[in-house]
C-alpha positions as CSV (number, residue, x, y, z in Angstrom):
1,X,21.2,-39.0,69.1
2,X,21.5,-40.2,65.5
3,X,24.3,-42.6,66.5
4,X,22.0,-44.1,69.2
5,X,19.3,-44.7,66.6
6,X,21.7,-46.3,64.2
7,X,23.0,-48.4,67.1
8,X,19.5,-49.5,68.1
9,X,18.6,-50.4,64.6
10,X,21.3,-53.0,64.5
11,X,20.2,-55.6,67.0
12,X,23.1,-57.9,66.5
13,X,25.3,-58.1,69.6
14,X,22.2,-57.2,71.7
15,X,21.6,-59.4,74.8
16,X,18.8,-61.8,74.0
17,X,16.6,-63.5,76.6
18,X,13.6,-65.8,76.4
19,X,10.3,-64.6,77.8
20,X,10.7,-66.9,80.8
21,X,14.2,-65.6,81.6
22,X,13.1,-62.0,81.3
23,X,10.1,-62.6,83.5
24,X,12.2,-64.3,86.2
25,X,14.7,-61.4,86.4
26,X,12.6,-58.5,85.2
27,X,13.4,-56.0,88.0
28,X,17.2,-56.6,87.6
29,X,16.8,-56.4,83.8
30,X,15.1,-53.0,84.1
31,X,17.9,-51.8,86.3
32,X,20.6,-53.1,83.9
33,X,18.9,-51.5,80.8
34,X,18.5,-48.2,82.6
35,X,22.1,-48.2,83.9
36,X,23.9,-49.5,80.8
37,X,21.7,-48.1,78.1
38,X,21.9,-51.3,76.1
39,X,18.7,-52.8,74.7
40,X,17.6,-56.3,75.5
41,X,15.8,-58.4,72.9
42,X,13.1,-60.7,74.5
43,X,12.0,-63.7,72.5
44,X,8.9,-65.9,72.6
45,X,9.0,-69.3,71.1
46,X,12.5,-68.5,69.7
47,X,11.4,-65.4,67.8
48,X,12.3,-61.9,68.8
49,X,9.1,-60.3,70.0
50,X,10.1,-57.1,71.8
51,X,13.1,-55.0,72.7
52,X,13.4,-53.5,76.1
53,X,15.1,-50.1,76.1
54,X,15.4,-47.3,78.7
55,X,12.7,-44.7,78.6
56,X,15.2,-41.9,78.0
57,X,16.6,-43.8,75.0
58,X,13.2,-44.2,73.6
59,X,12.4,-40.5,74.0
60,X,15.7,-39.6,72.3
61,X,14.8,-41.9,69.4
62,X,11.3,-40.3,69.1
63,X,12.8,-36.8,69.1
64,X,15.4,-37.7,66.5
65,X,12.9,-39.4,64.2
66,X,10.7,-36.3,64.5
67,X,13.6,-34.0,63.5
68,X,14.5,-36.3,60.6
69,X,11.0,-36.7,59.4
70,X,11.1,-33.6,57.2
71,X,13.6,-34.1,54.3
72,X,14.7,-30.5,54.3
73,X,15.3,-30.5,58.1
74,X,17.1,-33.9,57.8
75,X,19.4,-32.5,55.2
76,X,20.2,-29.4,57.3
77,X,21.1,-31.6,60.2
78,X,23.3,-33.9,58.1
79,X,25.0,-30.9,56.6
80,X,25.5,-29.4,60.1
81,X,27.1,-32.6,61.3
82,X,29.3,-32.8,58.2
83,X,30.4,-29.2,58.7
84,X,31.2,-29.9,62.4
85,X,33.2,-33.0,61.5
86,X,35.2,-31.0,59.0
87,X,35.8,-28.2,61.4
88,X,33.7,-25.7,59.5
89,X,31.9,-24.3,62.5
90,X,32.1,-20.7,63.6
91,X,31.9,-20.1,67.3
92,X,29.6,-17.2,68.3
93,X,28.0,-15.8,71.5
94,X,24.5,-16.8,72.3
95,X,21.9,-14.1,72.5
96,X,20.5,-13.6,76.0
């Protein structure tokens, strides 16, 4: 999830359409965004106004931002990811 947020925060390389282009192909645009999970920037008068993203991507971003909103929790998540990357995880059985 964190990778998705970092990706979404960098809008370079994102498909960009004008308001008119987006309006004329909106149904197909929605299908493409849901299928490919790539955001689309929609401009008005040459200025980026909105970004169209799949609802599931938005929900994942909201959940991630919530988890990272507390500094202590954010640090635990970062440490857990670092431990996982370094192979420091211990496999255990889940309690039923």
